[in-house]
C-alpha positions in Angstrom: 133.2 129.0 59.7 132.8 126.9 62.8 134.8 123.7 63.1 134.3 121.0 65.8 136.7 118.1 66.1 136.0 115.3 68.5 138.6 112.9 69.9 138.9 110.4 72.8 136.7 107.6 71.6 137.8 104.0 71.7 137.1 100.5 72.9 136.6 99.9 76.6 135.2 97.2 78.9 131.9 97.7 80.8 132.5 99.7 84.0 135.5 101.6 82.6 135.7 105.3 81.7 136.4 107.5 78.7 136.9 111.2 78.2 135.7 112.7 75.0 137.0 116.1 73.8 135.6 118.5 71.3 138.0 121.2 70.0 136.1 124.2 68.7 137.4 126.8 66.3 135.9 129.5 68.6 135.6 129.9 72.3 132.7 127.9 74.0 131.3 131.2 75.2 130.6 132.2 71.6 127.9 129.6 71.3 124.4 129.7 72.7 124.7 126.1 73.7 127.0 123.1 73.1 126.4 119.5 73.7 126.9 115.8 72.8 124.6 113.6 70.8 125.1 109.9 70.0 123.8 107.5 67.5 123.9 103.7 67.9 123.5 101.3 65.0 119.9 101.1 63.9 118.8 103.8 66.3 118.0 107.5 66.0 120.5 110.2 67.1 119.8 111.2 70.7 120.9 114.0 73.0 123.3 112.9 75.7 124.2 116.1 77.4 124.1 119.8 76.8 125.6 123.0 78.3 124.0 126.4 77.8 125.9 129.7 77.6 124.7 130.4 81.2 126.4 127.2 82.3 123.1 125.3 82.8 123.6 121.6 82.2 121.1 119.0 81.1 121.6 115.2 80.8 119.6 112.4 79.3 118.1 110.1 82.0 120.2 107.1 80.9 123.5 108.9 81.5 122.7 111.2 84.4 125.0 110.5 87.3 127.6 108.8 85.0 128.5 111.4 82.4 129.6 115.0 83.1 129.8 117.8 80.5 132.2 120.6 81.0 134.6 123.1 79.4 138.3 123.0 79.8 140.5 125.8 81.0 141.3 127.0 77.5 137.7 127.8 76.9 137.8 126.2 73.5 137.3 122.5 74.3 134.1 120.8 75.4 134.6 117.7 77.5 132.4 114.7 78.1 133.6 112.6 81.0 132.0 109.2 80.9 132.2 106.8 83.8 130.7 103.4 84.5 130.3 102.7 80.8 127.7 100.2 79.7 127.4 98.1 76.5 124.4 100.2 75.6 126.6 103.3 75.6 128.2 102.0 72.4 127.6 104.6 69.7 129.1 107.3 67.6 129.3 110.5 69.7 128.9 113.9 68.0 129.8 117.3 69.3 127.2 120.0 68.6 127.2 123.7 68.8 124.4 126.3 68.4 125.1 129.8 67.3 122.7 132.3 65.8 120.1 129.5 65.2 122.6 127.5 63.2 123.6 124.0 64.4 127.1 122.8 63.8 128.2 119.2 64.0 131.5 117.5 64.4 132.4 114.4 62.5 131.9 112.0 65.4 134.0 109.7 67.4 133.3 106.0 68.0 132.8 104.7 71.5 132.6 100.9 71.9 131.9 99.2 75.2 132.4 95.5 75.1 133.7 92.7 77.2 
């Protein structure tokens, strides 16, 4: 069974940075793709960034240039480095992994950007 555990969320001021981590029960290379979604209050869940097994990366237009998705040296943790955070980045962030046409979700971590 696949387990994804996010951490690193918190309360920051606009312009500051946060680093989210997603610890997977398997190595990142076992998944066809991994990524981060977010859901703000009253809004639909949206894709933030994704990373395919080939290493190809994709970002939503609203975070491109500010957020970076990567894997750590252990090969079992997905990282989302978030810089220049904005109030509108406030949401619950979810780690997602795709394997054999099955999508796995983490429990989410809250990111709040407020002055």
